C-alpha positions as CSV (number, residue, x, y, z in Angstrom):
1,M,-117.8,160.2,-138.9
2,T,-119.4,157.1,-140.2
3,N,-118.4,153.5,-139.6
4,P,-116.9,151.6,-142.5
5,V,-119.2,149.2,-144.1
6,S,-117.8,145.7,-144.8
7,S,-116.8,144.8,-148.2
8,Q,-119.0,142.7,-150.5
9,S,-116.3,140.0,-150.4
10,E,-117.1,139.2,-146.7
11,P,-119.4,136.2,-146.3
12,T,-123.1,137.0,-146.1
13,A,-125.6,134.9,-144.3
14,R,-128.9,134.5,-146.0
15,V,-131.8,134.5,-143.5
16,S,-135.5,133.9,-144.2
17,A,-137.9,136.3,-142.5
18,D,-140.1,133.3,-141.8
19,L,-143.1,135.6,-141.4
20,A,-146.3,136.0,-143.5
21,A,-146.6,139.6,-142.5
22,L,-144.0,142.1,-141.2
23,I,-146.5,144.1,-139.1
24,R,-146.9,145.5,-135.6
25,G,-146.6,142.7,-133.1
26,E,-144.4,140.6,-135.4
27,E,-141.6,143.1,-136.1
28,Q,-139.8,142.9,-132.7
29,T,-139.5,139.1,-133.1
30,L,-137.6,139.6,-136.4
31,V,-135.4,142.4,-135.0
32,A,-134.6,140.3,-131.9
33,R,-133.6,137.4,-134.1
34,I,-131.6,139.3,-136.8
35,A,-129.9,142.1,-134.8
36,P,-127.4,139.9,-132.9
37,L,-126.3,138.3,-136.2
38,L,-125.5,141.7,-137.7
39,Q,-122.9,142.2,-135.0
40,N,-120.7,139.6,-136.6
41,Q,-121.6,139.3,-140.3
42,N,-123.4,140.7,-143.3
43,I,-127.0,139.6,-143.6
44,T,-129.3,139.2,-146.6
45,L,-132.9,139.0,-145.4
46,D,-135.2,137.0,-147.7
47,L,-138.7,138.6,-147.6
48,G,-140.2,136.0,-150.0
49,S,-142.7,134.8,-147.3
50,V,-143.8,138.3,-146.3
51,S,-147.0,139.3,-148.1
52,R,-147.8,142.4,-145.9
53,I,-145.8,145.1,-144.3
54,D,-146.9,148.1,-142.3
55,A,-145.1,151.1,-140.6
56,A,-143.8,148.9,-137.8
57,G,-142.3,146.5,-140.3
58,I,-140.7,149.3,-142.2
59,A,-139.3,150.6,-139.0
60,A,-137.9,147.2,-138.2
61,L,-136.0,147.1,-141.5
62,L,-134.6,150.5,-140.9
63,T,-133.5,149.4,-137.4
64,L,-131.7,146.4,-138.8
65,Y,-130.0,148.6,-141.4
66,A,-128.9,151.0,-138.6
67,N,-127.6,148.1,-136.5
68,A,-125.6,146.7,-139.4
69,H,-124.2,150.0,-140.3
70,R,-123.0,150.7,-136.7
71,A,-121.4,147.3,-136.6
72,G,-119.6,147.8,-139.9
73,H,-121.7,145.2,-141.8
74,S,-124.2,145.3,-144.6
75,F,-127.9,144.5,-144.5
76,T,-129.6,143.5,-147.7
77,I,-133.2,142.6,-148.4
78,T,-134.1,140.3,-151.3
79,N,-137.1,138.8,-152.9
80,P,-139.9,141.1,-151.7
81,S,-143.4,140.3,-152.9
82,P,-144.8,142.8,-155.4
83,R,-147.1,144.2,-152.7
84,V,-144.2,144.8,-150.3
85,A,-142.0,146.2,-153.1
86,K,-144.9,148.6,-154.0
87,I,-145.3,149.8,-150.4
88,L,-141.5,150.4,-150.0
89,T,-141.7,152.5,-153.2
90,L,-144.8,154.4,-152.0
91,V,-143.2,155.4,-148.8
92,G,-140.0,156.6,-150.6
93,L,-137.6,153.9,-149.3
94,E,-136.5,152.7,-152.7
95,G,-133.4,155.0,-152.4
96,I,-132.6,154.0,-148.9
97,L,-133.2,150.3,-149.4
98,A,-131.7,150.5,-152.9
99,Y,-134.2,148.0,-154.3
100,H,-134.8,147.8,-157.9
101,I,-137.5,146.1,-160.0
102,A,-136.1,144.4,-163.1
103,N,-137.7,142.1,-165.6
104,G,-141.0,142.2,-163.7
105,K,-139.4,140.7,-160.6
106,S,-138.6,142.6,-157.4
107,H,-135.0,142.6,-156.3
108,C,-133.5,144.4,-153.4
109,G,-129.9,145.6,-153.4
110,P,-127.6,146.3,-150.5
111,I,-129.1,148.8,-148.0
112,S,-125.5,149.7,-147.1
113,Q,-125.1,151.3,-150.6
114,M,-127.7,154.0,-149.9
115,P,-127.0,157.3,-151.6
116,A,-125.7,160.2,-149.5
117,A,-128.4,162.5,-148.2
């Protein structure tokens, strides 16, 4: 049984990653800051300042998605740099993260709307 995910009509807090790189050593700071917020609300994480991401950073995004889903909220990422968007595509997370590239600009959609596996 899965937890219900909140409706899109619920308020969503937009939070900046405030990191230049989402890499090992930096990822736990982000998770520690964002995870408690996911218990009470939907979150859109702006990755505009993030120019690099590694496996630890990807794991952090998936951890935040899982935390949101368990709490019945949504977790959305937005504004990834072209390099981050490319890496997410290369590792096959575009379906899970539901991000799309349109008009030459990267946009990430709601992670909570991932297709059934």
